[in-house]
C-alpha positions as CSV (number, residue, x, y, z in Angstrom):
1,M,109.9,57.1,85.5
2,T,109.7,59.2,88.1
3,A,111.6,62.3,89.2
4,T,113.8,62.8,92.4
5,I,111.9,65.5,93.9
6,I,114.5,68.3,95.3
7,D,113.6,69.2,99.1
8,G,114.0,73.0,99.1
9,K,113.2,72.8,102.7
10,A,115.8,70.5,104.0
11,R,118.9,72.2,101.9
12,A,117.2,75.5,103.1
13,A,117.5,74.2,106.7
14,A,121.3,72.9,106.1
15,L,122.2,76.3,104.9
16,R,120.7,77.8,107.6
17,E,122.5,75.9,110.1
18,D,125.8,77.0,108.3
19,V,125.2,80.5,108.7
20,A,124.4,80.3,112.2
21,G,127.7,78.5,112.3
22,E,129.5,81.2,110.5
23,V,127.8,84.0,112.8
24,A,128.3,81.9,116.1
25,T,132.2,82.3,114.6
26,L,132.0,86.1,114.0
27,K,130.7,86.7,117.4
28,R,133.3,84.8,119.3
29,D,136.5,85.6,116.9
30,H,135.6,89.2,116.1
31,D,132.8,90.6,118.3
32,V,130.4,90.6,115.5
33,T,126.5,90.3,115.4
34,P,125.3,90.5,112.2
35,G,122.1,93.0,111.8
36,L,119.5,92.5,108.9
37,A,116.9,95.4,108.7
38,V,113.5,94.7,106.8
39,V,111.0,97.4,105.8
40,L,107.6,97.1,105.1
41,V,105.4,99.5,103.5
42,G,101.8,98.7,104.1
43,E,99.4,96.0,104.5
44,D,100.1,93.6,102.3
45,P,99.2,90.2,103.6
46,A,102.0,87.8,101.4
47,S,104.4,90.7,102.3
48,K,103.6,90.5,106.3
49,V,103.4,86.7,106.4
50,Y,107.0,86.8,104.7
51,V,108.4,89.9,106.5
52,A,107.7,88.0,109.9
53,N,109.3,84.8,108.5
54,K,112.6,86.7,107.6
55,A,112.5,88.4,111.1
56,K,112.2,84.9,112.8
57,Q,114.4,83.2,110.8
58,T,117.0,85.9,111.3
59,V,117.1,86.1,115.3
60,A,117.1,81.9,114.9
61,A,120.2,82.1,112.9
62,G,121.6,84.4,116.0
63,M,121.5,87.8,114.0
64,V,120.0,90.8,115.1
65,S,116.6,91.5,113.5
66,F,115.4,95.0,112.7
67,E,112.3,96.0,111.5
68,H,110.6,98.6,110.4
69,K,107.0,98.7,109.4
70,L,105.4,101.8,107.4
71,T,101.9,102.3,106.9
72,E,100.6,102.7,102.7
73,E,100.7,106.2,102.6
74,T,104.4,106.4,103.6
75,S,106.0,109.4,101.3
76,E,108.5,108.3,99.1
77,A,110.9,111.2,101.1
78,A,110.3,109.6,104.5
79,L,111.1,106.1,103.1
80,L,114.6,107.2,101.3
81,E,115.0,108.9,104.8
82,L,115.0,106.0,106.8
83,V,117.1,103.8,103.9
84,A,119.6,107.0,104.6
85,H,119.7,106.3,108.0
86,L,120.0,102.6,107.8
87,N,123.0,102.8,105.2
88,A,124.8,105.0,108.0
89,D,123.6,102.8,111.1
90,P,126.8,100.7,111.8
91,D,125.0,97.9,113.2
92,V,123.0,96.9,109.9
93,D,124.7,94.5,107.9
94,G,122.1,94.4,105.4
95,I,118.9,96.3,104.1
96,L,116.2,94.7,102.7
97,V,112.9,96.6,101.3
98,Q,110.1,94.2,100.8
99,M,108.5,94.5,97.3
100,P,106.1,95.6,95.9
101,L,106.1,99.0,97.4
102,P,102.7,101.2,96.6
103,R,102.3,102.4,93.6
104,H,103.1,106.3,94.6
105,I,107.0,105.3,95.7
106,D,109.3,104.7,92.7
107,T,111.0,101.4,93.4
108,D,114.0,101.7,91.1
109,R,114.8,105.1,93.2
110,V,114.5,103.2,96.4
111,V,116.7,100.2,95.5
112,E,119.3,102.6,94.0
113,A,119.6,104.4,97.1
114,I,120.2,101.7,99.3
115,D,124.2,101.2,100.0
116,P,125.2,98.4,97.9
117,A,127.4,96.8,100.6
118,K,124.0,96.4,102.5
119,D,122.3,95.3,99.6
120,V,121.4,91.9,100.6
121,D,118.6,91.1,98.0
122,G,121.6,91.9,95.2
123,L,119.5,93.9,93.3
124,H,121.5,97.2,93.0
125,P,122.6,98.3,89.8
126,M,126.4,97.5,91.4
127,N,125.4,94.3,92.4
128,A,123.7,93.4,89.1
129,G,126.9,94.7,87.5
130,K,129.0,92.4,89.2
131,I,127.0,89.2,88.2
132,V,127.5,89.9,84.6
133,L,131.4,90.3,84.9
134,G,131.5,87.2,87.1
135,R,133.1,89.4,90.2
136,P,131.9,88.2,93.9
137,G,129.2,90.5,95.3
138,L,125.7,90.2,96.8
139,V,123.7,88.1,94.5
140,P,119.7,88.2,94.5
141,C,118.7,85.7,96.8
142,T,115.9,83.6,94.7
143,P,118.1,83.0,91.7
144,R,121.2,82.0,94.4
145,G,118.5,79.3,95.4
146,C,117.7,78.0,92.2
147,V,121.6,77.4,91.5
148,I,122.1,75.8,94.8
149,L,119.5,73.3,94.2
150,A,120.4,72.5,90.6
151,K,123.9,71.8,92.1
152,E,121.8,69.6,94.7
153,A,120.1,67.8,92.0
154,I,122.7,67.2,89.1
155,G,126.1,68.3,90.5
156,N,128.4,70.0,88.8
157,L,126.6,72.4,86.0
158,A,129.5,72.9,83.8
159,G,128.4,72.4,79.9
160,K,124.7,71.6,80.9
161,H,122.2,73.2,78.3
162,A,120.1,75.4,80.7
163,V,116.7,77.1,79.6
164,V,115.2,80.1,81.3
165,V,111.7,81.0,80.9
166,G,111.3,84.4,82.3
167,R,113.4,87.2,81.7
168,S,112.4,89.3,85.0
169,I,114.9,91.4,86.7
170,L,114.3,89.8,89.8
171,V,114.7,86.1,88.7
172,G,115.1,85.5,84.9
173,K,117.8,87.5,84.1
174,P,119.9,87.1,87.0
175,V,119.8,82.9,87.0
176,S,120.8,83.3,83.5
177,L,123.8,85.3,84.5
178,L,124.4,83.2,87.3
179,L,124.1,79.2,85.3
180,Q,126.6,81.2,82.7
181,N,129.4,81.4,85.6
182,E,128.6,77.9,86.5
183,N,129.4,77.1,82.5
184,C,126.3,76.5,81.5
185,T,125.1,77.1,77.8
186,V,122.2,79.4,78.8
187,S,118.7,80.1,76.6
188,M,116.6,83.1,77.3
189,A,113.1,82.2,76.7
190,H,110.2,84.5,76.9
191,S,106.4,85.2,75.8
192,R,107.7,85.8,72.3
193,T,110.0,82.9,72.0
194,V,109.2,81.1,68.8
195,D,108.1,77.4,69.3
196,L,109.0,77.8,73.2
197,P,107.8,74.1,73.8
198,S,110.6,72.8,71.1
199,L,113.3,75.2,73.1
200,C,112.4,74.1,76.8
201,R,112.6,69.9,75.3
202,Q,116.4,71.0,74.5
203,A,117.0,71.6,78.3
204,D,119.1,70.0,80.4
205,I,118.5,72.2,83.0
206,L,114.8,73.9,82.6
207,V,114.2,77.0,84.7
208,A,110.5,78.2,84.9
209,A,110.3,81.8,86.1
210,V,107.4,83.0,83.9
211,G,104.6,83.9,86.6
212,R,102.1,81.8,84.6
213,Q,100.4,79.0,86.3
214,E,101.2,75.5,85.1
215,M,102.6,76.9,81.6
216,I,105.6,74.5,81.5
217,R,103.6,71.2,80.4
218,G,105.3,67.6,81.0
219,D,105.6,67.4,77.4
220,W,107.8,70.3,77.1
221,V,110.4,68.6,79.5
222,K,113.4,66.6,78.2
223,P,113.3,62.8,79.4
224,G,116.1,63.2,83.1
225,A,116.3,66.6,82.6
226,C,116.7,69.1,86.2
227,V,113.3,71.5,86.8
228,I,113.6,74.3,88.6
229,D,110.3,75.6,89.0
230,V,110.2,79.2,90.6
231,G,106.5,80.3,90.1
232,I,104.0,80.5,93.3
233,N,100.8,81.0,92.0
234,R,97.5,80.6,93.8
235,I,94.2,79.2,92.5
236,P,91.1,77.9,93.7
237,A,90.7,74.5,95.2
238,P,87.1,73.6,95.6
239,E,88.4,70.2,96.5
240,K,89.2,71.7,99.9
241,G,86.1,73.7,100.6
242,D,84.5,76.9,99.2
243,G,86.6,79.8,99.1
244,K,89.7,77.7,99.6
245,T,92.9,77.9,97.4
246,R,96.1,76.0,96.7
247,L,99.6,77.4,95.4
248,V,100.7,75.6,92.1
249,G,103.9,76.6,90.0
250,D,104.8,77.5,86.3
251,V,105.3,73.8,85.5
252,A,102.7,71.1,85.2
253,F,104.0,69.3,88.2
254,E,102.1,66.0,87.9
255,E,103.0,65.6,83.9
256,A,106.6,66.9,84.4
257,V,107.6,64.7,87.6
258,E,106.7,61.7,85.0
259,V,109.5,62.9,82.8
260,A,112.0,64.7,84.6
261,G,115.0,63.1,86.1
262,A,114.9,66.0,89.5
263,I,112.2,68.6,89.7
264,T,111.0,71.1,92.7
265,P,107.6,71.1,94.2
266,V,105.6,73.7,95.0
267,P,105.3,74.4,97.7
268,G,108.4,73.2,99.3
269,G,110.9,73.7,96.5
270,V,112.6,77.5,95.8
271,G,110.4,79.4,97.9
272,P,112.5,78.1,101.5
273,M,115.8,78.8,99.7
274,T,115.3,82.4,99.1
275,I,114.7,83.8,102.8
276,A,118.2,81.0,103.5
277,C,120.2,83.1,101.0
278,L,119.2,86.3,102.2
279,L,121.0,85.1,105.8
280,A,123.4,83.9,103.9
281,N,124.2,87.3,102.1
282,T,123.6,88.8,105.3
283,V,126.6,87.0,107.1
284,T,128.7,87.8,103.7
285,A,128.2,91.2,103.7
286,A,128.6,91.6,107.5
287,R,131.8,90.2,106.8
288,L,133.2,92.1,103.6
289,R,132.1,95.5,105.0
290,R,134.6,94.6,108.0
291,G,137.2,93.7,105.9
292,L,137.5,89.9,106.5
293,P,137.0,87.6,103.8
294,A,133.8,85.9,102.5
295,V,132.8,82.6,103.3
296,D,131.5,79.8,101.1
297,L,128.1,79.4,101.9
């Protein structure tokens, strides 16, 4: 048995098309063009590429992209001042401060300074609380993408046993709550979980978000399970040439693909969904800020 490969690129492209259609509707019916502000502090290479992709896809969807690139030496006070300015700017519907931030800046303080109504990364405590309560709000992009792909693969998630490996505030905790809101029975697993392989083998939906390359082996996967691999780990690839690397997930793909019913690849699985969900959140924020009902994207 070979698993169905869940095509994150195709699903993300479809979501971006839906976003572009909704942006066109906002422009036509309400004279509103959603605006997304992305703030980059420092010269982290991966962050620079990610921010550039966000800006490109924002414009392609018909929205306005506001880019703020700050030096590594930027003070926390200066960053907070910029966030306050963006909070007050009526043309900005979404604010995303790219992580990681330089060590001298308190990430929590910056996140909490963002207007929750513009927090399209879904990390503000107020938006996190709404997930806990099961209320509508701005949902973290990667966890939202995970749930969309799981539903794409198996349809209704109600009653499924989901095992989430990893308990970070960025992915593990929010995705577990979103799955509970889909009426899954959820087990949270982590580095101190006793007999982790046995627990993983019980999962109808296995979400790997632990940040350790190929930690989840093929014999940890329940036959026919849906495997969502959030990991992005860069490892040496000498077969490609001296100094070359390649990306792998938290799941040993070549092993798991022979056991699972459906699985996301790395790259090309969860990754593309993150930016697409960011754009969808920006449209939601633009509507809610103006008293318009949210649309199902």
